[in-house]
N, C-alpha and C positions, 0 to 999 in steps of 0.2 A: 547165705541169705542174699537176696538181691538188693541193690542200693535203693530201689523204690520202697521195698518193704521196710527196710531199716529207717528210711526217712519217715514213713507213715507211723512207725512205732515211736519214733522220737517225738513226732508231733502229737501223738495221742497222749504221751506222758507229759509233755510240756503244757499243752492247752486242753484241759478236759472239756471246756465249753464247746470246742469244735466237734467233739464226738457226739454231743447231745443233739446237734443239728444235722439231720441226714441231708445229704446232697441230693438234689433233684436234678439229675442229669438231663432228662428230656426237656424240662422247662428251660434250663440253661442253653441247651442246643437250639430250642425254638427262639429264645431271645437272641441268641447269637445269629441265627439265620435271618431274623427280622432286622436286627441291627445291620447285618451285612447287606441286605436288600436295600435298606434305607441309604446306607453308604454308597451303594452302587448307583442309586437314583441321584444322589447328590453329586457323585462323580460325573455322571452323564450330564447333569445340569451345568456343572462347572465347566466341563469340556465344551459344551455348546456356548456358554458365555465367553470362554476363551476364544473360540472360533469367531464369534461375532466381534469380540474386541480386536482380534488380529485383523479381521476384514476392515474394521473401521480404521485401525492403525495404518494398514496398507493404503486405504483411500486417502487418509490425511497425509501420508508420506508423498503420494502422487501429487496431491494438491499443493503441498509445500514445494515440491520440486518444480511444478509448473510456475508457481509464484516466484521462485528463485530465478527461473529462466526468464520470466517476464521482467523481473527487476534487472537482471544482467543486460537484457536487450535494451531496456530503458536507459540504463547507465551508459551503455555504448552510444546510443542515439544522443543522449545529453552531451556526452563528450564530443561527438562529431558536430553537434550544433554549436557548442561553445567554440570549437576550432573554426567553423564557418563564420561565426559572428566576429571572432577576432580578425580573421582574414578580411572580412568585409569592412571592418573598422579601419584597418590599415589601408585598404584600397581607397576608402572615402577620404582619409587624411591625405594620401598622395594626390588624389584628384583635386581636392580643395587647395592644396599647396600649388598645384600646377595651373589652376584657374586664375586668370588675371583678376585683380581686384576691381570690383564694380565702381564706376564713376560716382554714382549716387545710390544710396540705399532706397528702400521703398518709401520711407517717410520724406526723404529729401526730394524724390521724384514727384510726389503729390504736391509738395510745397512749390516746386519749380513750375509744375503745370498750372497751379492756381495763380502764381505770379504772372505767367505768360498770358493767362486768360484775362487778368486784370489789365495788363498792358494792351492787349488786343482790343479790349472794350474801350479803353481810353482813346486809342488811336482811331477807332471807328467813330467814336463820339466827336472827336475833333474834325474828322473828315465830313461827317454829316452836318455839323454845325457851320463849318466854313462854307459849304455849298449853299446852305439855306441863307446865309448872310449875303453871299455874293449874288444870289438870285433876288434877294430883297432890295439891294442897291441898284440892280439893273432896272427894276420896274419903276 
């Protein structure tokens, strides 16, 4: 006896309920082919979603790489600008230390100008008054 037949015989003895229900093989095959076609459709849809997802992933990777490159370039430029700034600060300090100290600052200059103007006004006033008095005595 073949192993399949012996298995069927054992099953028929153990479970009499299984014998009462006849197997409808064509319906099972039809359901199986329907389920298979649905699974194929789902597989195609999932593959399309995967392709779309991979395309989006690739685009995002490219955008990320561009952003990283821009960030690196900006960091390099920032570092260069900081070095230039430091160099210019040092140059300014050396130039300021070499420059002779000003005799007067801006506020002192304006004060001195105002004082000179007052003195000039007083001097002109004396000269004009002395001339008018001397002319007055001569008449």
